[in-house]
DOGUFI-372845 format. One record per residue (C-alpha): residue in one letter; x, y, z. Coordinates in pm, whole numbers, padded with zeros to 5 digits, always signed. Layout:
REM residues N
aXYZ/...
This chain:
REM residues 398
m-11115+01651+03016/s-11245+01651+03398/s-10893+01555+03494/f-10752+01907+03434/k-10816+02188+03681/t-10904+02519+03506/l-10976+02890+03639/d-11316+02774+03717/d-11147+02549+04015/i-10924+02829+04148/g-11107+02987+04407/d-11060+03342+04547/v-10736+03497+04425/t-10740+03839+04560/g-10397+03942+04655/k-10264+03588+04540/r-09938+03601+04333/v-10032+03399+04019/l-09748+03255+03803/v-09903+03226+03439/r-09687+03045+03181/v-09777+03217+02835/d-09611+03231+02497/l-09464+03572+02423/n-09214+03445+02184/v-09341+03685+01902/p-09178+03792+01583/m-09027+04128+01604/s-08942+04394+01370/d-08739+04719+01452/g-08766+04663+01809/a-09151+04630+01810/v-09394+04330+01795/a-09464+04251+01453/d-09746+03992+01518/d-09929+04003+01838/t-10138+03667+01767/r-09985+03502+02083/i-10010+03790+02312/r-10389+03810+02223/a-10441+03439+02279/a-10299+03477+02634/m-10534+03784+02728/p-10855+03629+02851/t-10667+03452+03113/i-10457+03744+03193/r-10764+03980+03223/e-10977+03721+03415/l-10716+03691+03687/s-10629+04064+03701/d-11016+04151+03722/k-11064+03904+04012/g-10762+04091+04205/a-10479+03844+04155/i-10116+03969+04099/v-10043+03852+03751/l-09687+03727+03702/l-09612+03629+03342/l-09341+03377+03274/a-09218+03320+02932/h-08921+03233+02708/f-08808+03455+02410/g-08558+03300+02160/r-08288+03064+02240/p-08039+03246+02473/k-07909+02909+02601/g-07892+02968+02963/a-07704+03310+02963/k-07835+03685+02960/n-07855+03835+02633/p-08005+04191+02609/t-08132+04126+02245/q-08362+03861+02389/s-08483+04035+02689/l-08861+04020+02746/s-08847+04378+02807/l-08862+04415+02443/v-09233+04296+02441/i-09373+04495+02730/d-09514+04765+02499/g-09659+04494+02282/v-09828+04322+02590/a-09953+04680+02741/d-10121+04767+02407/v-10315+04456+02375/l-10389+04447+02753/g-10520+04835+02753/h-10297+04937+03058/s-09942+04961+03192/v-09736+04633+03258/m-09444+04618+03497/f-09121+04456+03391/i-08930+04271+03633/p-08572+04202+03535/d-08549+03840+03665/c-08772+03554+03710/i-08619+03388+04039/g-08428+03524+04331/e-08388+03849+04484/g-08440+04054+04177/a-08768+03888+04113/q-08887+03895+04472/a-08826+04285+04481/g-09021+04343+04181/v-09315+04124+04282/a-09321+04295+04647/v-09435+04638+04505/l-09722+04492+04299/a-10072+04541+04405/p-10400+04335+04351/g-10487+04336+03983/d-10128+04423+03854/v-09985+04263+03562/a-09621+04209+03525/v-09384+04014+03284/l-09078+03857+03426/e-08750+03819+03241/n-08678+03540+02998/t-08690+03205+03176/r-08419+03090+02937/f-08180+03315+03082/h-08122+03044+03335/a-07978+02722+03245/g-08195+02541+03496/e-08508+02635+03277/e-08439+02377+02970/k-08272+02129+03208/n-08580+02129+03418/d-08354+02170+03734/p-08539+02104+04048/a-08357+02401+04212/f-08475+02630+03936/a-08846+02514+03957/d-08804+02551+04333/a-08697+02930+04289/l-08995+03005+04043/a-09224+02854+04296/e-09099+03064+04574/i-09233+03384+04399/g-09584+03251+04358/d-09888+03121+04534/l-10058+02966+04233/y-09943+02828+03902/v-10139+02866+03571/n-10009+02723+03236/n-10152+02892+02937/a-09897+02793+02681/f-09990+02478+02487/s-09714+02559+02228/a-09437+02488+02505/a-09622+02198+02640/h-09407+01943+02475/r-09101+02038+02645/a-09027+01935+03000/h-08884+02264+03124/g-08884+02447+03475/s-09133+02685+03387/t-09382+02445+03213/e-09352+02113+03380/g-09120+02147+03712/i-09323+02444+03865/a-09665+02244+03825/h-09545+01985+04071/r-09472+02261+04341/l-09772+02493+04341/p-10143+02427+04282/a-10154+02403+03904/y-10433+02498+03646/a-10495+02521+03287/g-10553+02879+03157/r-10830+02957+02915/a-10635+02911+02599/m-10472+02569+02721/e-10828+02461+02816/a-10963+02551+02473/e-10681+02367+02294/l-10692+02038+02532/k-11081+02035+02471/a-11047+02065+02098/l-10777+01811+02082/d-10984+01570+02292/a-11278+01630+02051/a-11030+01578+01738/l-10854+01257+01841/g-10907+01189+02203/n-11300+01082+02199/p-11402+01190+01863/a-11725+01164+01673/h-11673+00907+01393/p-11613+00886+01093/v-11278+01093+01144/a-11067+01214+00857/a-10726+01365+00886/v-10550+01558+00619/v-10167+01524+00634/g-09953+01729+00382/g-09608+01886+00372/a-09303+01816+00181/k-09156+01499+00330/v-09270+01182+00461/s-08956+01160+00689/s-09086+01433+00915/k-09421+01288+00952/i-09375+00923+00983/d-09469+00923+01342/v-09769+01127+01264/l-09886+00887+00995/k-09824+00547+01215/n-10020+00692+01478/l-10312+00822+01292/v-10386+00505+01091/g-10482+00355+01404/q-10697+00644+01504/v-10891+00766+01194/d-11127+00624+00935/h-10994+00822+00627/l-10621+00947+00603/i-10590+01199+00333/i-10216+01241+00223/g-10104+01551+00009/g-09801+01761-00046/g-09462+01610-00142/m-09546+01319+00086/a-09796+01204-00151/n-09545+01131-00406/t-09367+00902-00200/f-09675+00700-00133/l-09753+00704-00503/a-09421+00569-00575/a-09465+00285-00340/r-09778+00207-00539/g-09565+00178-00871/v-09634+00517-01001/d-09356+00688-01177/v-09367+01050-01030/g-09097+01185-01293/k-08897+01483-01141/s-09116+01518-00836/l-09011+01562-00460/c-09002+01204-00356/e-08828+00995-00097/h-08757+00666-00281/d-08568+00533+00023/l-08878+00545+00227/v-09103+00341+00000/d-09083+00044+00223/t-09192+00272+00515/a-09474+00388+00298/n-09586+00029+00260/a-09560-00058+00606/i-09805+00233+00677/f-10042+00111+00399/d-10026-00245+00573/a-10096-00095+00919/a-10399+00098+00763/d-10551-00207+00603/k-10543-00384+00943/a-10671-00092+01120/g-10962-00049+00881/c-10823+00311+00782/t-10879+00416+00421/i-10560+00595+00273/h-10663+00849+00004/l-10409+00948-00253/p-10448+01186-00554/y-10548+01002-00883/d-10532+01313-01091/v-10244+01574-01015/v-10136+01901-01170/v-09790+01900-01317/a-09521+02139-01437/k-09169+02107-01579/q-09044+02397-01357/f-09127+02497-00984/a-09196+02881-01029/p-09499+03104-01001/n-09764+03035-01285/p-09557+02814-01532/p-09729+02596-01810/t-09912+02316-01627/r-10095+02016-01729/t-10373+01827-01503/v-10305+01462-01579/n-10388+01103-01443/v-10106+00999-01192/h-10006+00725-01442/e-09929+01006-01703/v-09672+01230-01542/a-09385+01278-01785/a-09013+01200-01691/d-08944+01560-01703/e-09235+01675-01504/m-09315+01730-01128/i-09641+01703-00940/l-09710+02021-00754/d-10077+02007-00650/v-10377+01768-00622/g-10598+01781-00939/p-10964+01880-00956/a-11126+01537-00969/a-10942+01405-00668/v-11032+01730-00466/e-11409+01672-00557/a-11361+01287-00420/l-11196+01419-00104/a-11481+01669-00036/d-11718+01385-00077/v-11511+01205+00192/l-11538+01493+00426/k-11935+01538+00373/n-11969+01166+00516/c-11723+01245+00811/r-11803+01412+01162/t-11449+01508+01256/l-11147+01638+01080/v-10791+01686+01177/w-10580+01888+00928/n-10184+01941+00920/g-10017+02048+00607/p-10106+02177+00268/l-10215+01960-00014/g-09976+02126-00264/a-09720+02387-00293/f-09947+02634-00163/e-09716+02934-00123/t-09659+02931-00531/p-09973+03005-00752/p-10148+02814-00898/f-10053+02518-00667/d-10269+02654-00387/t-10598+02561-00566/a-10642+02230-00416/t-10576+02320-00055/v-10806+02635-00082/a-11085+02421-00243/l-11060+02156+00014/a-11043+02398+00321/k-11341+02582+00193/t-11542+02256+00180/a-11435+02174+00532/a-11528+02538+00659/a-11883+02509+00489/l-11932+02179+00664/t-11833+02330+00995/r-12048+02640+00961/e-12337+02385+00900/g-12267+02202+01203/s-12195+01861+01056/l-11808+01863+01101/i-11585+01937+01399/s-11255+02065+01226/v-10950+02120+01417/a-10611+02222+01239/g-10268+02319+01359/g-09901+02365+01252/g-09759+02682+01101/d-09789+02594+00736/t-10165+02497+00805/v-10246+02830+00972/a-10094+03015+00686/a-10276+02798+00427/l-10611+02816+00602/n-10556+03201+00639/h-10465+03215+00257/a-10794+03043+00206/g-10990+03300+00399/v-11148+03019+00628/a-10923+02997+00943/q-11208+03175+01143/d-11471+02890+01016/f-11258+02591+01160/t-11391+02467+01482/f-11031+02527+01635/v-10702+02625+01467/s-10406+02571+01705/t-10128+02815+01662/a-09869+02556+01817/g-09631+02391+01578/g-09402+02155+01754/a-09645+02051+02031/f-09938+02006+01777/l-09725+01756+01574/e-09628+01580+01886/w-09998+01545+01988/m-10051+01407+01632/e-09801+01162+01695/g-09953+01030+01994/k-09668+01131+02239/p-09722+01251+02590/l-09684+01628+02640/p-09503+01692+02968/g-09660+02033+03036/v-09997+01892+02988/d-09945+01577+03192/a-09806+01804+03492/l-10169+01955+03508/k-10355+01649+03541/a-10525+01606+03853/
């Protein structure tokens, strides 16, 4: 990880204008911030720079205004939310480039924090237009990227500007990069990956990359049904992408060559209807009736998977094992998550999880705080699991 400059490398910032890319794309309700998780994630970096006397200028996008000004997607709406978490007033600057931005920045004193208007109000942001990146760089002396969740996009405020100013990783970005390096970059083996979710089609690239990286690949959710079908199992009315059976078989073959063991459930929980708390049966996968659907992994398989984790040193988790939003089909996800959390607390497992459904599932199980690291990034986390380069991260490399 030494190839990234962090705030530790930044030197004296007194009076320096530091452009900090953060994620303020927060959910709103009745004109107020409904969930301030992303704002809180940005705070250690903002406070550290402010305390050291920097003029802290926050760059962010909000919604999808598609390059045009839209008052319903103005970052002025989140100012109160940012000020509440920071504990003191925050200035709003009504543009992020040009005279409007420069005039706003000119009145700020060392230690002040300001939010600049939505970068996506300019078409040059998403196009990564050099002129837009130049204009952003004009208002700052240094650049800090603290938004891993936007790092998979090569935009003006995430990639372009990093080539125009001295560029550093903020504390949240630094923590994310260290965790990801520990999980797949240079992990302690054996490594297990849990990959769940409804469809194989959305995770083909993840699965193809992981079989060459991990020792154990645990497949759950609706995806597992497609792999079971590829093994000749009749999955009844279960969600299954029968047209991807050849793809599943190719992944089995790649895993064999790479020495990766793929784990599929051998007992499952089935129901005739997908609804909360319907009549269910726990059966061997070969006993699924034609009018039943698989909605969760069974208890015997969960116990076997727990034994797999006990012999692993590293775990990467993305996606639930069953239809966890609908009881009782959250049972397997909660049970295995609790095992992973206990092993992490004991110090025998490094556990890294990410993706929207995953964070919700771990919070539901009450164990998110026990994992080594939980990434709030959706698309960026998935692209990292696919082994794809992340432009916003690559631009920070020394």
